[in-house]
N, C-alpha and C positions, 0 to 999 in steps of 0.2 A: 490923514490916514494913520499917522502915528498916534494921535489922540484916541482913535477908535481901537487901535491895538492895545493901548495901555488900559482903556476901559474894559475891554474884553479880558485882558490879563487879570485885572482885579476881580472881575466876575468869576473867572475860572478859579482863582485862588480861594475866593469865598465859597464857591460851590464845592470845591475839593475838600476843604476843611469841614464844611457842613455834612457832606456825605460820609466822611471818615468818622466824625463825631457821633453820628447816628447809626453807624455800622450798617450802611446800606449795601446791597448786593453789587456784584461786579456788573450785572446787567444795568442797574441804575446808574453806575458810573459811566458806562458806555453810552447810554441814552443821553444823559445830561451833557457830557463832554462832546459827544458827537453832534448834538444839536447846537451847542455853542460854536463848534468848529464850522458847521454849515452856515450859521448866521454871520460869523466873522467873514467867511468867504464871500457871502452875498454883499456885505457892507463894503469890502475891499473891491469887489467887482463893480459895484455901482460907482464907487469913488474913482476908479480907473477909467470907466467908460462914460463918465459924465460929459466929456466933450463930444463924444460920438452919439450918445443916446440921450434924448431929452425925455424926462419923465412926464413933463407937462403934455407933450404930444401923445404919449402912450395913454395917459389918463383921459385926455380929451377924446381920443378915438374909442376908448372903452366906454365912457360915460355919456358921450354926446347922444347916442340913440335913446338912452334912458331919459335924458333931460328933455329931448324933443317929445317923447311920449308923455312925460308929465306936464309939459307946457300946453298940450293939446286940450286939456280939460279946462 
């Protein structure tokens, strides 16, 4: 989780300087930084809930019907 935070910190730093260098609007800042905050929150939530929630089971329940449908042919 520390590595993910450091990576997101580097991305935020890069995006911040890019937006300032190109004189982007405040709206662009809010959109980019808000999206990065949302994505960081999702990464942290998945890392914290990894023991309780298995992504494999979720993906299997999502894609099993599609796989069965494709195997019928």
